[in-house]
N, C-alpha and C positions, 0 to 999 in steps of 0.2 A: 505493499501499500504506500503511498507515493506521497511525502510528506508536506511539499507544496500542493497549494490546491489550484493555482494556475493549472499542472503537471493531470491532475486529475478530474480540472474543466473539461465538456467539449470545444473545439476551436470556432463555434463559432460566438459562444460566449466570453470568449479570453478580452478582448477586449478592438471586440471587428480591425480588424486590419484593412478590407476593401475599404473603410470610413476615413484611414489616415492615408493610405491611397490620392483616395479621391479630396479630400483636403488641399494633400501635395499638388492637385494637379488640379483643384482650384485656385488656391494661390500663380503658380504659374499660371496660365489661358489669362487671371486676372493683368497679371505683366505687362504678357506680350498681348494681352489686346491696346493696354495702355497707349505700348513705345508704342502699337502700328495705327492707332489715330495720329502721335504725334508725328508720325511719319505724313502718315496723311495731311495732316496739317500744312505742314513746311513743303512739301509737295505741293499745296493748293497754292499757299500763300507765293511760291513762286511761281506757281501758275501765273494767278493773277499781276503779280507788276510784269510780268511780260506780256503780254495780253492788254490789261485793258491801262484805261489814259490813264495821267498820272492826278484826274478827282474822282478816282475810285477808290471808294473805301474796304473794298474784299481780301486787298493785300493785308491790310493792317491788322484789318479782324481775321483773317485764317493766323498769324506770328502771335497774335495778341489769343487767340484762343491753344493754341501750341504753349504759349507758357505759362496759361493759368489749367494744365494739363500735368505740365512737368512739373510745376509745384506743389497740384496736386500727387500725382504721383510720385513723390520724394516723401509729404506729408503723410501720405498712409503710408509708404514703406517706414520713416523711424516711429509713428503710429501700434506697427506692428510690431514691431521687431519692442518697443516699449511692453505694448501685451504679452506679450512671448510667442505670437504666434509663428512668424520665421526666427531664424539664428543666422546670424548677421558672420560671416568669416573673412580672411583675408584675401590675397593672390595670393598666395602661398601658407592656408592653415597649416601645415607638416611643419 
C-alpha cells in the first residue's frame, strides 16, 4: 500500500495536467495574438503613411493603437508575473 495519497489516486483527479497545459497554451496564445495585432497596426501605419495624403489622421491613429497595445502587453506581463501566473527568466537561465 503506497504511503503517498497522490500515488494511490486515479490520474484524472491528481491535478488535471490537461488544465495546466491548456492554461500554458492560452497564455502563449494571448501574447502571440497581442504581438500579431501590434504588427498589423505597425504595417497599417506604414501603408497609410505611403498612400494617404498629408492631412489624413489614419497613420497617427494606427501608430497610437500600436503604442497602446504595446503598453497593455507590457503591463499585462508585469501583472501576470506579480500574480505568479508566469515565471520570468533570463536569456540563459542555467
